[in-house]
C-alpha positions as CSV (number, residue, x, y, z in Angstrom):
1,X,-56.3,-11.6,27.0
2,X,-58.4,-13.0,29.8
3,X,-56.8,-14.2,33.0
4,X,-57.9,-17.9,32.4
5,X,-56.4,-17.7,28.9
6,X,-53.0,-16.6,30.4
7,X,-53.1,-19.4,32.9
8,X,-53.7,-21.9,30.0
9,X,-50.8,-20.4,28.0
10,X,-48.6,-20.7,31.1
11,X,-49.5,-24.4,31.3
12,X,-48.8,-24.8,27.6
13,X,-45.4,-23.1,27.8
14,X,-44.4,-25.2,30.7
15,X,-45.3,-28.4,28.7
16,X,-43.4,-27.0,25.6
17,X,-40.3,-26.1,27.7
18,X,-40.3,-29.5,29.2
19,X,-40.6,-31.1,25.8
20,X,-37.8,-29.0,24.4
21,X,-35.5,-29.7,27.3
22,X,-36.1,-33.5,26.9
23,X,-35.3,-33.2,23.1
24,X,-32.1,-31.4,23.9
25,X,-31.1,-34.0,26.3
26,X,-31.8,-36.7,23.8
27,X,-34.3,-38.5,25.9
28,X,-36.4,-39.6,23.0
29,X,-39.3,-37.4,24.0
30,X,-42.6,-38.2,22.3
31,X,-45.4,-35.8,21.5
32,X,-48.0,-38.0,23.0
33,X,-46.3,-38.0,26.4
34,X,-46.7,-34.2,26.6
35,X,-50.3,-33.9,25.3
36,X,-52.6,-33.8,28.3
37,X,-55.4,-36.4,28.0
38,X,-57.9,-34.7,30.3
39,X,-57.8,-31.3,28.7
40,X,-60.6,-30.0,26.6
41,X,-60.3,-30.7,22.8
42,X,-59.6,-27.1,21.9
43,X,-57.0,-26.7,24.5
44,X,-55.3,-30.0,23.4
45,X,-55.4,-28.7,19.8
46,X,-53.5,-25.5,20.8
47,X,-50.9,-27.6,22.8
48,X,-50.4,-30.1,19.9
49,X,-49.7,-27.2,17.6
50,X,-47.1,-25.6,19.9
51,X,-45.4,-29.1,20.5
52,X,-45.5,-29.9,16.8
53,X,-43.8,-26.6,16.0
54,X,-40.9,-27.5,18.3
55,X,-40.8,-31.2,17.0
56,X,-40.6,-30.1,13.4
57,X,-37.7,-27.7,14.1
58,X,-35.8,-30.5,15.8
59,X,-36.5,-32.9,13.0
60,X,-35.1,-30.4,10.5
61,X,-32.1,-29.6,12.5
62,X,-31.2,-33.3,12.8
63,X,-31.9,-33.9,9.1
64,X,-34.8,-36.2,9.6
65,X,-37.6,-36.5,7.2
66,X,-41.0,-35.1,8.1
67,X,-43.8,-37.6,7.6
68,X,-47.2,-36.1,7.8
69,X,-48.9,-39.6,7.9
70,X,-46.8,-40.5,11.0
71,X,-48.3,-37.6,13.0
72,X,-51.9,-37.9,11.5
73,X,-52.0,-41.7,12.4
74,X,-51.2,-40.7,16.2
75,X,-53.6,-37.8,16.3
76,X,-56.3,-38.4,13.6
77,X,-58.7,-36.0,15.3
78,X,-56.2,-33.2,14.8
79,X,-55.2,-33.9,11.2
80,X,-56.0,-30.3,10.0
81,X,-53.9,-28.8,12.7
82,X,-51.0,-31.1,11.7
83,X,-51.3,-30.3,8.1
84,X,-51.3,-26.5,8.9
85,X,-48.2,-26.9,11.0
86,X,-46.2,-28.8,8.5
87,X,-47.1,-26.5,5.7
88,X,-46.2,-23.4,7.8
89,X,-42.9,-25.1,8.8
90,X,-42.1,-25.8,5.1
91,X,-42.9,-22.3,4.1
92,X,-40.5,-20.9,6.8
93,X,-37.8,-23.2,5.5
94,X,-38.3,-22.1,1.9
95,X,-37.9,-18.4,3.1
96,X,-34.6,-18.9,5.0
97,X,-33.0,-21.3,2.6
98,X,-31.3,-18.7,0.4
99,X,-29.6,-17.3,3.6
100,X,-28.4,-20.6,4.9
101,X,-24.9,-21.9,4.6
102,X,-24.0,-24.2,1.7
103,X,-25.7,-27.6,2.2
104,X,-23.4,-30.1,3.9
105,X,-25.5,-33.0,4.9
106,X,-24.3,-34.1,8.4
107,X,-23.7,-37.8,8.5
108,X,-24.3,-39.4,11.9
109,X,-21.1,-39.8,14.1
110,X,-20.9,-43.2,15.7
111,X,-20.9,-42.1,19.3
112,X,-22.7,-43.6,22.4
113,X,-26.4,-42.9,23.0
114,X,-27.1,-45.0,26.0
115,X,-25.3,-46.1,29.2
116,X,-22.9,-49.0,28.6
117,X,-22.2,-48.1,25.0
118,X,-18.8,-46.3,25.4
119,X,-16.2,-45.0,23.0
120,X,-13.0,-43.1,23.4
121,X,-12.4,-39.6,21.7
122,X,-9.0,-38.3,22.3
123,X,-8.1,-38.9,26.0
124,X,-11.8,-39.2,27.0
125,X,-14.1,-42.3,27.4
126,X,-17.5,-41.2,26.3
127,X,-20.1,-42.7,28.5
128,X,-23.6,-41.3,27.6
129,X,-25.3,-38.5,25.6
130,X,-26.7,-35.9,28.0
131,X,-27.8,-33.0,25.7
132,X,-28.0,-32.2,22.0
133,X,-28.2,-28.8,20.3
134,X,-28.1,-27.3,16.8
135,X,-24.3,-27.5,16.5
136,X,-23.2,-30.1,18.9
137,X,-23.8,-33.1,21.2
138,X,-22.8,-33.1,24.9
139,X,-21.6,-36.4,26.4
140,X,-20.8,-37.4,29.9
141,X,-17.2,-38.6,29.6
142,X,-14.4,-39.8,31.8
143,X,-11.0,-38.2,31.9
144,X,-8.9,-41.0,33.3
145,X,-5.8,-38.8,33.4
146,X,-7.4,-36.7,36.2
147,X,-9.8,-39.3,37.4
148,X,-12.9,-37.2,36.9
149,X,-16.1,-37.0,34.7
150,X,-16.5,-34.1,32.4
151,X,-19.1,-32.8,29.9
152,X,-17.6,-33.3,26.4
153,X,-19.2,-31.2,23.5
154,X,-18.5,-32.7,20.0
155,X,-19.4,-31.1,16.7
156,X,-22.6,-32.7,15.7
157,X,-21.6,-33.6,12.0
158,X,-18.2,-35.0,12.9
159,X,-15.8,-35.1,10.1
160,X,-18.5,-33.9,7.7
161,X,-18.9,-30.5,9.5
162,X,-18.8,-27.5,7.3
163,X,-15.9,-25.0,7.8
164,X,-18.4,-22.6,9.2
165,X,-19.6,-25.1,11.8
166,X,-16.1,-25.8,12.9
167,X,-15.2,-22.1,13.1
168,X,-18.2,-21.3,15.2
169,X,-17.5,-24.3,17.4
170,X,-14.0,-23.2,18.0
171,X,-15.0,-19.7,18.8
172,X,-17.5,-21.0,21.3
173,X,-14.6,-22.9,23.0
174,X,-12.3,-19.9,22.8
175,X,-14.9,-17.5,24.2
176,X,-16.0,-19.6,27.1
177,X,-12.3,-20.6,27.9
178,X,-11.6,-16.9,28.7
179,X,-14.2,-16.9,31.5
180,X,-13.4,-18.1,34.9
181,X,-16.5,-17.4,37.1
182,X,-18.3,-19.4,39.7
183,X,-21.5,-19.1,37.7
184,X,-20.1,-20.0,34.3
185,X,-19.4,-23.6,33.2
186,X,-15.6,-23.7,32.8
187,X,-13.7,-25.0,29.7
188,X,-10.9,-27.5,30.5
189,X,-9.6,-28.7,27.2
190,X,-10.0,-28.4,23.3
191,X,-9.0,-31.0,20.8
192,X,-9.8,-33.1,17.7
193,X,-9.4,-36.6,16.6
194,X,-10.1,-38.0,13.0
195,X,-11.9,-34.7,12.1
196,X,-14.1,-34.8,15.2
197,X,-13.7,-31.5,17.1
198,X,-14.5,-31.4,20.7
199,X,-14.0,-29.5,24.0
200,X,-14.2,-30.6,27.6
201,X,-16.1,-28.6,30.3
202,X,-17.2,-28.9,33.8
203,X,-20.0,-31.5,34.3
204,X,-22.9,-30.0,36.2
205,X,-24.8,-32.8,38.1
206,X,-28.3,-31.3,37.9
207,X,-31.0,-30.1,35.5
208,X,-31.4,-27.0,33.5
209,X,-33.6,-24.0,34.6
210,X,-36.3,-24.8,32.0
211,X,-36.7,-28.2,33.5
212,X,-36.8,-26.9,37.0
213,X,-39.3,-24.1,36.3
214,X,-41.6,-26.6,34.6
215,X,-41.8,-28.3,38.0
216,X,-42.0,-25.3,40.3
217,X,-42.0,-21.5,39.7
218,X,-39.6,-19.5,41.7
219,X,-41.0,-17.1,44.3
220,X,-39.9,-13.5,43.8
221,X,-37.1,-13.4,46.3
222,X,-35.5,-16.6,45.1
223,X,-35.9,-15.4,41.5
224,X,-34.2,-12.1,42.3
225,X,-31.2,-14.1,43.9
226,X,-30.9,-16.3,40.9
227,X,-31.0,-13.4,38.4
228,X,-28.4,-11.4,40.6
229,X,-26.0,-14.4,40.2
230,X,-26.6,-14.6,36.4
231,X,-26.2,-10.9,36.1
232,X,-22.8,-11.2,37.8
233,X,-21.7,-13.8,35.4
234,X,-22.9,-11.8,32.5
235,X,-21.2,-8.7,33.7
236,X,-18.0,-10.7,34.1
237,X,-18.3,-11.9,30.4
238,X,-19.1,-8.4,29.1
239,X,-16.1,-7.0,30.9
240,X,-13.9,-9.4,29.0
241,X,-15.5,-8.5,25.7
242,X,-17.9,-11.5,25.3
243,X,-21.6,-11.2,24.4
244,X,-23.6,-14.4,24.9
245,X,-26.6,-13.8,22.5
246,X,-28.5,-17.0,23.4
247,X,-29.4,-16.5,27.0
248,X,-32.5,-18.7,27.9
249,X,-33.5,-21.1,30.7
250,X,-32.2,-24.1,28.9
251,X,-28.7,-22.6,28.8
252,X,-28.7,-22.1,32.6
253,X,-27.7,-25.3,34.5
254,X,-28.4,-25.9,38.1
255,X,-26.0,-27.9,40.2
256,X,-26.6,-29.9,43.3
257,X,-26.8,-26.9,45.4
258,X,-29.2,-25.3,43.0
259,X,-26.5,-22.7,42.0
260,X,-26.8,-21.5,38.4
261,X,-24.1,-22.1,35.8
262,X,-24.3,-20.2,32.5
263,X,-23.4,-22.4,29.5
264,X,-23.6,-22.7,25.6
265,X,-21.6,-19.8,24.1
266,X,-22.3,-21.1,20.6
267,X,-23.7,-17.7,19.4
268,X,-21.2,-15.7,21.4
269,X,-19.7,-12.6,19.9
270,X,-16.5,-10.6,20.7
271,X,-17.0,-7.1,21.6
272,X,-13.4,-6.4,20.8
273,X,-14.0,-6.9,17.1
274,X,-15.5,-4.1,15.1
275,X,-17.9,-6.4,13.3
276,X,-18.9,-10.0,13.2
277,X,-17.1,-12.4,11.0
278,X,-18.7,-14.1,8.0
279,X,-20.4,-16.4,10.5
280,X,-23.0,-13.7,11.3
281,X,-24.4,-11.5,8.6
282,X,-27.0,-8.7,8.9
283,X,-30.5,-10.4,8.3
284,X,-29.6,-13.6,10.0
285,X,-31.7,-14.8,12.8
286,X,-29.4,-15.7,15.8
287,X,-30.8,-16.9,19.1
288,X,-34.0,-18.3,20.4
289,X,-37.0,-16.2,19.3
290,X,-38.9,-16.4,22.7
291,X,-36.0,-14.8,24.5
292,X,-34.7,-12.5,21.8
293,X,-34.3,-8.8,22.1
294,X,-36.2,-6.8,19.3
295,X,-33.0,-5.9,17.5
296,X,-32.1,-9.7,17.3
297,X,-35.7,-10.5,16.0
298,X,-35.2,-7.8,13.5
299,X,-31.9,-9.3,12.2
300,X,-30.2,-6.0,12.9
301,X,-26.9,-7.5,14.2
302,X,-25.1,-4.2,14.0
303,X,-27.4,-3.0,16.9
304,X,-26.8,-6.2,19.0
305,X,-24.8,-5.3,22.2
306,X,-24.6,-5.6,26.0
307,X,-28.3,-4.4,26.3
308,X,-29.3,-7.4,24.1
309,X,-28.0,-9.8,26.7
310,X,-29.7,-7.8,29.4
311,X,-33.0,-8.0,27.7
312,X,-32.7,-11.8,27.5
313,X,-31.8,-12.0,31.2
314,X,-35.0,-10.0,31.9
315,X,-36.9,-12.5,29.8
316,X,-35.4,-15.3,31.9
317,X,-36.6,-13.5,35.1
318,X,-40.1,-13.3,33.4
319,X,-40.0,-17.0,32.8
320,X,-39.0,-18.2,36.3
321,X,-41.9,-16.0,37.8
322,X,-44.6,-17.0,35.4
323,X,-43.5,-20.3,33.9
324,X,-43.7,-18.9,30.3
325,X,-41.5,-16.7,28.2
326,X,-42.6,-13.1,27.5
327,X,-43.7,-14.1,23.9
328,X,-44.5,-17.3,22.4
329,X,-46.9,-17.7,19.4
330,X,-48.0,-20.5,17.2
331,X,-45.2,-19.8,14.8
332,X,-41.7,-18.4,14.8
333,X,-42.8,-15.6,12.5
334,X,-45.7,-14.5,14.8
335,X,-43.4,-14.8,17.9
336,X,-40.8,-12.6,16.3
337,X,-43.7,-10.1,15.3
338,X,-44.7,-10.0,18.9
339,X,-41.1,-9.4,20.1
340,X,-40.6,-6.5,17.8
341,X,-44.0,-4.7,18.1
342,X,-45.8,-5.7,21.4
343,X,-45.5,-5.5,25.1
344,X,-45.6,-8.8,27.2
345,X,-48.6,-9.5,29.4
346,X,-47.8,-8.3,33.0
347,X,-46.4,-11.1,35.0
348,X,-48.9,-10.4,37.8
349,X,-51.7,-11.4,35.4
350,X,-50.2,-14.7,35.0
351,X,-48.9,-15.2,38.5
352,X,-50.3,-12.7,41.0
353,X,-47.4,-13.6,43.4
354,X,-44.8,-12.7,40.9
355,X,-44.6,-9.0,41.6
356,X,-44.8,-9.2,45.4
357,X,-42.7,-6.5,47.0
358,X,-39.3,-7.7,48.1
359,X,-38.5,-6.1,51.4
360,X,-34.8,-6.2,52.6
361,X,-34.2,-8.5,55.5
362,X,-33.8,-6.6,59.0
C-alpha cells in the first residue's frame, strides 16, 4: 500500500472513529456531517462506505428500519455504493441470525434524552443521556443522598430485556465492582426498579480516547505513558480473575487531567471459571473487530485469555500513534479476515514520528 493511501486511510479512520463516538454518546450524528465536501469523489465514496457500514450496525442494534431511499436521496451520486453496503449488511445479518439469542424486540424505555428532561430511577435523578452501547444506555444522574453526580448505566430494553441481557448486565456490574484501581471506572451501586436494571459508577468529566485521538495523535512518549497506565489497570483486573475482552479507544475515558479510566466490562469473563456460561459459546463473535485478537476473530473462545487483552491493548497503542486501528476494511467479514491472516501496516509508514526512539530522561 502506498504511503499516500495509508494517510488517506488514517484520515478515514479518524472520521469513522469520531462518528462512532458521537453515535455512542447519542449526539444524533449525521453521515453528511462527516463526509468531507472537498475530498475527491473517489475518496468520498470510500469514506461514505465506511461510515455507512457503521451507521447500519447502529440502526440494527437499535432496532430501527433501514431505508435505502433515505440514504440515496441524501447521496444520489453514490447510490451504487449505498446499495452494495445495505446488501452486504443484510447478508451478514442473515448469516449470524441462527446464532443469535431468541428474538425479544426491545421497546424504548421512557428516559431522558436531553438536558431538562429528567426522571428518577431508584434513588437517582436522571439528567441526560451521555453514551449508548449495544446493551445499555449511560445517563448523567444525580445522587441526592450523597450530593454528587454519577454515571448510571441502564439496560437498553428496560423491562423487555431478555434473561440473557440481564445476566450479562449483572455480570458486568459484578466484575467491575471487584476492581478498585485509579485507572478503572469504579462501581458504586446496583439496583432495579420496575424491571429496569441499572448500576451507578464514577462520572468521568471528559471525552473518550477515540474522540481525543481524532483531534490529535499522541507523541510516542505520551503514548507510552498512557499504555503503561492502562496496562497497570489491566494487570490489576487479570490478577483478580477478570478478562475485559472489549478493549478499544471508545472504552477508555479521559478525565479532566487526561488520566485514562478503563470502562465497559460488558463482555468481561471470569478467569476463575473453567468455561464461559451460556452467554458465550464457541463460534460467537465477541468484541470489536478492529481491535480483536485473532482467536476472538476466529470465534475460538476457549483460546481467549490474558494474551487476548494484551493484543487489544497493543492495538490501542497502534491507534493513538497512527489515528487508525491495525485493521479496518470495508466490511466486518473482511476486517476479520485481515485480523486472522495479515500483518498490520507498520506504524512508521502511517506516521513517521510514531516509532521515534524513547530515551529515558537523565
